[in-house]
C-alpha positions in Angstrom: 86.8 11.6 22.8 83.6 12.1 21.2 83.8 13.8 17.7 82.1 17.1 17.4 79.2 16.0 15.2 76.0 17.6 14.1 77.3 21.1 15.3 78.3 19.8 18.6 80.1 22.1 21.0 82.1 21.5 23.9 81.0 23.0 27.3 82.8 26.1 28.2 84.0 24.9 31.4 86.2 21.7 31.3 87.0 20.3 34.8 90.4 19.0 35.3 90.3 15.2 34.7 86.8 15.6 33.4 85.5 15.4 29.9 82.4 17.3 28.9 80.3 17.5 25.8 77.0 18.9 24.5 75.6 16.7 21.8 72.9 17.7 19.4 70.9 20.6 19.8 67.2 21.2 19.6 65.5 23.9 17.6 65.7 26.2 20.6 69.5 25.8 20.6 69.6 23.7 23.8 71.7 20.5 23.9 69.6 17.2 23.9 72.4 15.1 25.6 75.3 16.0 28.0 78.2 13.7 28.7 81.0 13.9 31.0 83.5 11.5 32.3 85.6 11.8 35.8 87.4 9.3 37.9 86.1 6.4 35.8 82.4 7.2 35.6 80.8 8.4 32.7 77.6 10.6 33.2 75.0 10.7 30.4 72.2 13.1 30.7 69.1 13.4 28.6 68.8 17.2 28.6 65.7 18.2 26.6 62.8 18.2 29.1 60.8 20.4 26.4 60.4 17.2 24.4 60.1 15.0 27.3 63.5 13.9 26.5 62.2 12.1 23.4 64.4 9.5 21.8 64.6 10.8 18.2 66.9 9.2 15.8 69.7 11.6 16.5 69.4 11.2 20.1 69.4 7.4 19.8 72.6 7.7 17.6 74.3 10.0 20.2 73.3 7.8 23.1 74.6 4.9 21.3 78.0 6.6 20.8 78.1 7.8 24.3 77.4 4.3 25.6 79.9 2.3 23.5 82.9 4.6 23.4 85.8 2.9 25.2 88.2 4.8 27.4 90.9 2.9 29.4 89.7 4.0 32.8 86.0 3.8 32.2 84.5 1.7 35.1 80.8 2.7 35.1 78.2 4.6 33.2 75.1 6.5 34.8 72.1 7.7 32.6 69.9 10.4 34.2 67.6 13.0 32.8 66.6 16.6 33.3 63.0 17.4 34.1 60.1 15.4 35.5 60.2 12.9 32.8 63.2 10.5 32.2 62.1 9.8 28.6 58.8 9.6 26.9 60.3 7.2 24.2 60.3 7.8 20.5 59.6 11.2 19.1 56.2 10.5 17.3 56.8 13.4 15.1 59.3 11.2 13.3 57.0 8.3 12.9 54.4 10.0 10.6 53.8 8.6 7.0 55.6 11.5 5.5 58.9 10.2 7.0 58.6 6.9 5.2 59.0 3.4 5.9 62.9 3.4 5.4 63.3 6.2 8.0 61.1 4.3 10.3 63.2 1.3 10.1 66.4 3.3 10.8 64.7 4.5 13.9 64.0 1.0 15.1 67.3 -0.4 14.0 69.3 2.1 15.9 67.1 1.7 19.0 67.7 -1.9 19.0 71.5 -1.3 18.5 71.5 0.9 21.6 69.5 -1.5 23.8 71.6 -4.5 23.0 74.7 -2.3 23.5 73.7 -1.7 27.1 73.9 -5.2 27.7 76.7 -6.2 25.6 79.4 -3.7 26.8 81.5 -4.8 29.6 80.8 -1.7 31.7 77.9 -1.7 34.2 75.3 0.8 33.3 73.1 2.4 35.9 69.7 4.0 35.1 69.2 7.1 37.3 65.4 7.7 37.2 63.6 10.5 38.8 60.3 10.9 36.9 58.3 9.1 34.2 59.8 6.4 31.8 57.4 5.4 29.1 57.4 3.4 25.9 60.8 3.4 24.7 62.0 5.2 27.7 60.8 2.3 29.8 62.6 -0.1 27.4 65.8 1.9 28.1 65.4 1.6 31.7 64.5 -2.1 31.5 67.7 -2.6 29.3 70.1 -1.1 31.9 72.0 -3.3 34.3 70.8 -1.5 37.4 67.9 0.9 38.0 67.9 3.4 40.8 64.6 5.4 41.0 63.0 7.7 43.3 59.7 7.0 44.8 57.7 9.4 42.6 58.9 7.6 39.4 56.6 5.5 37.1 57.1 3.1 34.3 54.6 2.4 31.5 54.2 1.1 27.9 51.2 2.9 26.7 51.7 2.7 23.0 48.5 1.1 22.2 46.6 4.2 23.4 48.0 6.1 20.3 47.8 3.0 17.9 51.4 1.8 18.2 51.7 -1.3 20.4 54.9 -1.2 22.5 56.3 -4.3 20.8 59.9 -3.5 21.0 59.7 -1.9 24.5 58.2 -5.2 25.5 61.3 -7.2 24.6 63.5 -6.4 27.6 60.3 -5.8 29.7 59.2 -9.3 29.5 62.9 -10.4 30.5 62.9 -8.2 33.6 59.3 -8.8 35.1 56.9 -11.6 35.4 54.7 -12.5 32.5 51.4 -11.3 34.2 53.0 -8.0 35.1 54.5 -7.4 31.6 51.1 -8.5 30.0 49.3 -6.0 32.3 51.6 -3.1 31.4 51.6 -3.9 27.5 48.0 -4.6 27.0 46.6 -1.7 29.3 49.2 0.8 29.1 48.8 1.6 32.7 51.8 2.5 34.8 53.6 0.9 37.5 54.5 2.9 40.5 58.1 2.8 41.7 57.2 0.4 44.5 55.4 -1.8 42.0 58.2 -1.6 39.7 60.6 -2.7 42.6 58.4 -5.7 43.6 58.2 -6.7 39.8 62.0 -6.6 39.4 62.0 -3.7 36.9 63.8 -1.4 39.4 66.7 -2.4 41.6 66.1 0.0 44.4 63.9 3.0 45.3 64.9 6.1 47.4 63.5 9.6 47.8 64.5 12.3 45.6 66.8 13.7 48.1 68.6 10.4 48.5 68.9 9.6 44.8 72.4 11.1 44.1 74.1 9.4 47.3 72.4 6.0 46.6 73.7 6.2 43.0 77.2 7.3 44.3 77.1 4.4 46.8 76.3 1.9 43.9 79.0 3.4 41.7 81.6 3.1 44.5 80.7 -0.5 45.1 81.4 -1.3 41.4 84.5 0.9 41.0 86.3 -0.6 44.0 86.2 -4.1 42.4 88.4 -5.3 39.5 87.4 -3.9 36.0 88.3 -7.3 34.5 86.3 -9.4 36.9 83.1 -7.2 36.7 83.4 -7.4 32.9 83.7 -11.2 33.0 80.8 -11.3 35.5 78.4 -9.1 33.5 79.2 -11.2 30.4 78.3 -14.5 31.9 75.4 -13.2 33.8 73.5 -12.3 30.7 74.8 -15.3 28.6 73.7 -18.0 31.3 70.2 -16.5 31.3 69.8 -18.0 27.8 70.9 -21.5 28.8 69.2 -24.3 30.5 70.3 -25.0 34.0 72.8 -27.8 33.3 74.4 -25.9 30.5 74.7 -23.0 32.6 76.4 -24.8 35.5 78.9 -26.5 33.0 79.7 -23.1 31.5 79.8 -21.4 34.9 82.2 -23.9 36.3 84.8 -23.0 33.3 84.2 -19.2 34.0 84.8 -19.6 37.7 88.0 -21.7 37.1 89.1 -19.1 34.6 88.3 -16.2 37.0 90.2 -18.0 40.0 93.3 -18.1 37.8 93.2 -14.6 36.6 95.8 -12.2 38.1 93.0 -10.4 40.0 91.4 -13.6 41.1 94.6 -14.5 42.8 95.1 -11.2 44.1 91.7 -11.1 45.7 92.3 -14.3 47.4 95.9 -13.3 48.6 94.6 -10.1 49.9 91.8 -11.8 51.7 94.2 -14.3 53.4 96.8 -11.4 54.2 93.8 -9.3 55.6 94.6 -6.2 53.4 92.8 -4.3 50.6 93.4 -5.9 47.1 95.5 -3.9 44.5 93.8 -4.7 41.3 95.5 -4.9 37.9 92.2 -4.5 36.2 93.6 -6.9 33.4 92.2 -10.1 32.2 95.5 -11.9 32.5 
């Protein structure tokens, strides 16, 4: 369970089998991050629309803690936001010269740590987007495993317009979308519509605002009905093989497949298919 850092306070109503916390508070006393977990699904909500859900250093730290905390039954993480802006990226007030280069370095090091964690943790992470994701907010979306967005959402990397090129947001972006699309986004700062983002590969699926919750739940259910150990193995190799040449990927992939088949849940899956019954997963990597 998360420690109560930075004056954090538990929500007053804690539902049975559900853990909830408010994280850091803004100057107005409002929590900036809400986290709950129920039935193996962790919901993380950026909750400070007044700042356009800016990713301050404190929010980055708490987002990282919320993402990497491992609980035995955790199967999926869903990250959403309150308001019309998913996240406008870094808090520019923290990037003035008075903060100093060392502080700036802390911000970008913590941001890098968060973005890499989204990929490196074994748990699938879904971005639930209903609005604007810009700069480091777009970077966060691009770093998630799955992105489900409403048709009114948009995505941009407009840092050059305020004199700060989106160099780090471009890192996951260029690994998600074709080069010409990423270059257009980074060099012009112009946004992609949800439909354009879907065609480019930045978004997994687009739905209406009314359909967003049900579509996310459908995706969560599809993940949680599978073996936790098999999904973890698959996510790890999915990203690992992206950095390999095709021959090396096939060699490594064959070994992964053989190991998977000989896992307890691999054999359970085969046996249940033959016996025409639902599998009973152990969720272990035995």
